[in-house]
N, C-alpha and C positions, 0 to 999 in steps of 0.2 A: 496895382497892389492894394488890397483892402487894409486900411489903417483903422483898427478898432481899439487902440490902446485907451484904457480908461472908460470904455463904454460898458454899460450894464444892460442886460436883457433879461426879461422874464418870458418863459415859454410855458404856456398852459398845456395840460395833458401831455407832459414830457417824460412820463415813465415808460413809454413804449412807442413803437411805430414811428410815424413822421415826427412827432414831438421829440422823441428821444434822439433821433438822428439829427434834428435841427439843433437841439441843445448841445450835442457833442460837437457838431461842426462849428457852431458859434464859439464854443469854448476853445477849440483847437485854433480858431482864427483870432483869438485875443480878447473876446468878450468875456466879461464876468457874467455867469449865467445863473438865474434863479430857475430851478427845475421844479415846476409845479406838478403836484399829483393829488389825487383824491384819496385813494386807499392803498395803492401799490407802493408802500414805503420802501420795501426792499429793492424794487426795480428802480425807483428814483435814486436811491443811494448808490446803486450800481452805476447809473449814468454820471452822478457826481464823482464817483471814484475814477471813472474812465477819463473825465475831463481833467481831474487833478493829476492823474498819472501822465497825461500829455502835457503837463506844465501849466494848466489853466486854473481858474478859480470858479467854484460853483457852490451852490447852497440848495439843499432840498427844501421845498416849501409846500407844506400841506395846506390846501385850501379848496373848498367847494366853490367853484366859480359862480354857482347859482345864488350864493349867500353874500350879500354886500359886505357885511361886517367881516366875514372870513377873508374876502378879497382885500379889503382895506388893511387888514392885519398883515397879509402877505406883502403888500406893496410897502407898508411902513417898515416891516422887517428888512426888506431889501434896501430901502433908502438908508436906514440906520446902519446897516452893515457896510454898504458900499457907496453911499452918498448921492445916488441918483438912480433913475430908471430912464434909459435912453431908447430902449426898444421893447416893444410888446408884441409877442406872437400869440395870437388867439387860435389855439389848435384843439382845445378840449372838445370832445364829441358827445359822449353818452352812448348807452346801449342802443343798438340798431335793430328794430323789429323788421324782419323781412317777411311780410304777409301781403296777401291781396288786399286791396283797399277796403272791401266790404267786411273784412275780418278785423280791421283795426278799430280801436276805440280812441276817443279824443286824448286820453292819457298818453297814448303812444306818440302822438304829435307833440303834446305838451312837454314831455320829457326832453325831446330833442330841441324844441324851441327854448326851453329853460336853460339848457346847457349851452347851446351854440349862439343863441341870440341874447337872451337875458345875461348869460355869462359874459359874453363879449361886451355888452353894455356896462356891466359892473366893473370889468377890468379896465375898460377905456375911461370910465368916469373916475376911477381911482388913480390912473397914471397921468391923465391929461393935465391936471393942475401942475404937476411936477415938470412935465415937458414944456408947458407954456412958460413957466418961470425960467426955464433954461433957454427958451427960444428955439428949441429943436427937439426932434423926436421922430421915430419911425414906428408905425403900427402895421403889422402884416396879419391879415386874416386868411385862414385856410378855408377855401371854398371847395368846389368839386366840379369836374367837367359834367357831372350828372345834373348840375343846375344850369347847364348850357346846352342848347340844342335839344335833341330828343332824349329824355331820360329813360332808364330801364324800368320795367314793371316791378311791382312788389316793393318799391322803395319810396312811396309817396311821402311818408313822414320825414325821411332823411332829405329828400329833394326839396320839400317845402321849407325846412329849416335852413338849408344851404342857400336857397333862393332869397329868403328873408335876410340872411347875413350878407349876401351880395348887395342888396339894396341899401342896407345899413352902412356898408363900407363906402359906397358912393357918396352918401350924404355926409359922412364924417370927412371924406376928402374935400368936399366943397366947403365945409365949415372951418376946417383946421389947417389947410395947406398954407393959407396966407399968414398963419401964425407960426410957421416954421415946422409944422408937424405933418409929415407925409403919411398917407394912409393908402395902402395897396393890398392887393389880393394875389394869392397863388391858388390855382385850380388844378390839382392833380387828377390824372386819369386813373384807371384801375391800378392799384398799387399793392405790392405784397405786404399787407399789414393784416391785423386781426379782422378788418372789415371783409376781407376775402378768405379768411382762414377756414370758414365752414364750407367753402365750395369744394366739390370734388376736383381732384387733379385734372381730370379730363376736361372739365369746364374751364379751368384756368388755362389749359393748353389751347383750347379753342380761342379764348380771349386773346392770348398772346399771338396766335396765328393771324388774327384779324387786325393786329396792330402793325402799322408800317415798319416799325423797328423789330417786329417779331418777338417782343417780350413784354412782360408787365413792367410797370414802374417799380422802382425801389425807393424806400424812404429817403435815401441819400440824394436821389434825383430832385426831390422837392426841397430838401434841406439846402442844396446849393443855390436854388432860386431864392429862398428866403434870405440866405446870407447876402445875396446881391441886393435885395430890397432893404435889408437892415443897414447896409453900409452906405457910405457917401458915393460909392460907384453909381448909385441910382438917384443922385441928388435932384435931378430934374424930372422925377417920376412921382406922380401922386394920382390916385384914382385908377391906377392900371390893374389889369387882371392878367397875370402871366400864366399861360396854360402849359402844364408839364404833362404831356400825354404821348410822347413819342410820335407826334404827327397825327394821332387819331382824331383829335378835335382841332380844327383850324378855323380861326375867327377872321 
C-alpha cells in the first residue's frame, strides 16, 4: 500500500491530459498536489476541485516552466504553503508541429526544447536544493516511446526534444541518487490526449488495432506508473524508464 501522508508533489502541465490524470491520482492517493499550468487556469482549477472533492489537498500554480524566475516563485509558493516539495513530475510539453522535416524552421525545435528540456532544468534546479536538505525526493520525467526505437515521421522536433530529455534524466539519476533523490522516466505510447486529438478516428482505430492490447493508452495508464515511481514502492529504482505502451514497445 502506498503511504503518501505528508508528501507534496508538483506536476507541470497538469491542466489536461496525462498531467491532469497524474495530479488527480496523486491527490486521491494522499499527496498534496501543486497543479501547474501556463494559461488554462479554469482547467487547472477544475483539477484542484476534483482533488479536493475526493478529500485531498491541491493548489493551482501558474508558471511558465521556460522562465526560471516563474518556476522559482511556483516552488517557493508550494514550500510556503505546505512545507516541502517531495515529488516533481515534469510533464509540460508545448505545442507540437506535425510537419515534414524540410518544412520545419529552427523555432519549431526551439519551442519544444525550451519547454521540455529547459523547463525540466528550471524545475529540477528549483526543487533539488529542497530535496537535498530533506535527504529524499523523487523526480519523474515524462518521455515517450517515440524517443525509443523507430520514431514516426513528421515529428522530428518532438522526438528530438524527448530524446534530449531522456539523456538529461539519465545524467540526473547518476548525480543525485546517492543523495537520496531518485530520478526516473515514464515513456507512454500513443495515448488519448490532445497530442492525438487532431488525428482522424480511422487513423486512431488503425493505431489501436496494431497494439497488442487493441487499444490506445489512457492518461490514467501513465498516471498509475508515475504514482508508483513517486512513492516508496519504487525506493530501489533510479534511472529507470518504464514503458507504458500496452506491449507495443518492448525493451
